[in-house]
N, C-alpha and C positions, 0 to 999 in steps of 0.2 A: 722796825719803824724807821730807824736811821737810814736803811737801804732805800726805802721808798722815798724818803725825803731827798736822797741824792739822785733819783731817777727823774728823767724829763718825761712827764706824762702829758699826752695830748688832752686838752681840756674838753674837746668836743666828743671824742670817741673813748676816752679813758684808757687808751693803749699807750704803752711806753714807746717813745721814739728812739731812733738810732742815733740821734744827734746830728744827722745830716740835714742840711737845708738847701733847697735850690729855689732861687727866685721867691723866697718867702714861703715855700711849701716844705713842710717837714715830712720826712720819711718815717712811717710807722714800723715798728719792729714786730712784724707778723711772720714768724718762721713757717716753713712748709710743713704740711701734715706728715707724720711719720709714715703712714701708708704710702704716700706719694714718693717719699725718699727711698723706701725699701723697693718700691716698684722700679724706680730709676736705677737703683743699684743692680736689680735683677736683670734689667735689659742690658746693662754693661757686661754682666757676667755671661749672659746668653750670647752676646755678640762675640765675646772672646772664644767661647766654646765653638760657635758657628765657624769662626775663621780657622779654627784648628781642624775640624772634621769635614768641612765643605770647601770647594774651590772659592777663593776669596781674593788672593793677592795677585794682581796682574804682573806679568813679567815681560821680557822683550819678545819672546816667541810664544809663550803660553802662560796661563795662570797657574797658580798653585793647585794641586790636585786634591788636597785634603786627605784625611785619614780614610774616609769612606770611598774615595775615588769616584764619587757620583758626579754626573754632569747632566744638565738639561738637554744637551745635544744627544747624548747617549740614550737618555730616557725617551726622547722623541723618536730616535731611530728604532728603538725597540717597539714602540707603538706602530710605527710605519711598517716594520717587518711583520708584526702580528696582523695588521690590516691587509698587507700584501698576501700573506699566507691564506687569510680568510677569502680574499678575492680569488686566489689561485684555486682553492677548493671549489668555489662556486662556478668559476669558469670551466673547470674540469667537468662539473655536473652538466652545465649547459652544452658543452661539446658532446657529451655522451647521450643527451636526450633529444627527442624530436620536439617540435614546438608545442604539441599537445601536453607532453610531459612537463615542459618548462612552465606553461601557463597553469597547470594543475597544482603546482607547488607555490603557495602564496609568497613565501620568502624568496624563492628563486625567481618568481615573476617580478617581484618588486626590484630585485637586484638587476635583472635583465632590462627592465624598463629604464632604470636609472642609467645603466651603462649605454643603452641605446640612445637615450636623450643626449648624453655627452658626445657620442659619435655623430648624431644628427647635427649638432651645433658646429661640428668641424667639416663634415662632408656634404650635408644636404641643404643647409640653411641658405646657401647662395642662390639656389634655384627655387626652393619651396617656401622660403621666408622663415623668420624666427618663430612665427606662430603656425607654420605649416599651411598657411592660407593660400600659398601659390601666387600666381599672377598671370598676365597674358602669356600663353604658351607654356605655363608651368602649372600642373594640376594642384588643386586644393586637396590636402590629405585629411581634412576634417569632415568632409561630407560623405555621402553615400554613393557618389558617382565614380565608379571604378571601371575603366575601360577593359581591364584584364581581370577584374574580379577583386573583391576586398576581403576574402577569407585569409586566415593566417597563412595558409599554404600558398595562396595566390601572391600575397605580399612578399613572402620569402622568395618565391620564384622570380618576381620582378626585381627585387633588390639584388639577388644573387647574379642574375644574368643580364639585367638591363632591358632597355627597349631600343630596338634597331641599333644595337651595339655590335658592330661588325667584328670586333675582336673576340667575341664569345659565340661559339657555334650554337649554343643553346638559348641565345637571346630571343626575346619575344619580337616578332616582326610582323608588321602590317604596313601596306603602302596604299594610299588612295590614288587612283589614276588622275592624271592631270587632264581633266575632260576638255578644258578649253585650250590649253597649251598644246596638247597632242591632237587637236582637231576631232575629238570624239563627239562633242556636242557643239552646236552653234551658240552664239552669244545669247540669242533670244531663248533658246531651250534652257540654258544655264540660268537665266533670269527667272524663267517660269518655275524651274525646280527649286530655286532658292525661295520663291514665294511659298511653294508647297511645304518646304521644310519649316518655314516660319509658322505656317498654319498648323503643322504637327505639334509645335510647342506652344500653341495657343497665343501666338503673337499676332499683331495686326498684319494683315496680308491682303494682297490683291486677289480677290476671290476668283475672278475669271482666269488670271494667270496661274493661280494655284491649281485650278482644275486641269489646265493643260499640263502643268508640272507633275501631276500625280502619275500620269502614264510614263513620263520620262523617269520619274523616281522608281517606279515598279520595274522598269526595264534595266536601269543602270545602278541603282543604289540599294534596292531592297535586299539583295544577296548578302550585303555586309552589315547594313543598319537595321534590318528587320522590316516587316510589313508596315508596322505602325511607328517606326523610328525608335523601337525599344533597344536597339543595339544588339550585337552578337559578340559576346566576350571571347568565345573561342577563336574568333577571327580578328579580335582587336578592333571591331567596328563600334565606334562611340554611339551612345544614345543621343537621339536628336529630338526627342519629344519632351524634354525638360527645359529648365531655364539656365542650365549650366553650359557655357560655351568657352572652350579653351582658346579660340582665336576670334571670338566676337560673334554675336548673333544678329547683327543688323543685316538687312538685305544685301548691302554692298559688301559686307565682310563675308557673308556666306558665298556670294558670287565669286569673290576673289579666291576663296578656299577651293571652290569647285574648279575654277580656271587653272590655278597653280597651287595645289595644296602644300601647306607647311607640315613638315614632319619632324617632330622633336626627337632628340636622342638622349637616352639616359644610360650612363655607364653601368656595367655589371660590376658589383662591388666585391663579390666573393673572392676573386683571384687576388685582389689588392688588400682586402681587409681580413679575409679568412672567414670560415663558416661561423665561428663563434660570434664574432662581431655582427655578422649579418643576422644571426638569430636575435641578438639584442636589439638591433635596429628594427627588426620585424615586430618584436614585442612592443617597442615604443610606438611605432607608426600605428599598429593595431589598437593601442591604448588611447589614441587621440580621439576616438569616438566615431570615426567614419568607417572603421573596419567592421566587417560583417561577422 
């Protein structure tokens, strides 16, 4: 009882005070819970053990290695080595299989498409765009209009050897005559055949001029573009009876193309990138949705 009488008890809370007062405010004597103290002591013990067995102390040239000799850098390198080995195994499979075999294996196809997408972003995006939608003079790879064919084999052939790529003897090659520049057709005849070509693709056309242009088309264009403008893939003759125009489908643009045709060039990638990367690019391009 005497002890309690000597203690300073806060009247409001009934808790003993420490005797310290700041600006009229008394500090209550509320010790930390024992579980909290033991947890705190445990963290101190854990940190001491950690500093002994793991790298912890920085030095001038390197940190302490710890008893275990473990490091996050070494662990990361091990993961990278394992991933590289896995990639090497799959790349070996891709190299040994044809496209049909690659696409028949779901895991291998997924890997090939991912690798092809990475290669596309480096080597193809400059011409065909980030979304492969192309642009004036550069084909859209998402649609079904393929001058040389959109099967897996056709795409692989085009990627490997290019279009009008003179450094490759196996390149795909087609040239449209310069009907106006070389004096093959008169300007009026070119205008008429341009109206007929617009008529083939169901665009607004001068009917009378298109009727005259039909004969000119049959004599000069049908051999490469087909009787109804359906195109001839074996010759690289583009289709003319749809709404897809590489260099524009207005009457003036068609006239200009007939007078002095533009001919794009695509590099052949196999010599530069190797057959395996070309197969991966083929898988990716075919996966875009336009492949047949």
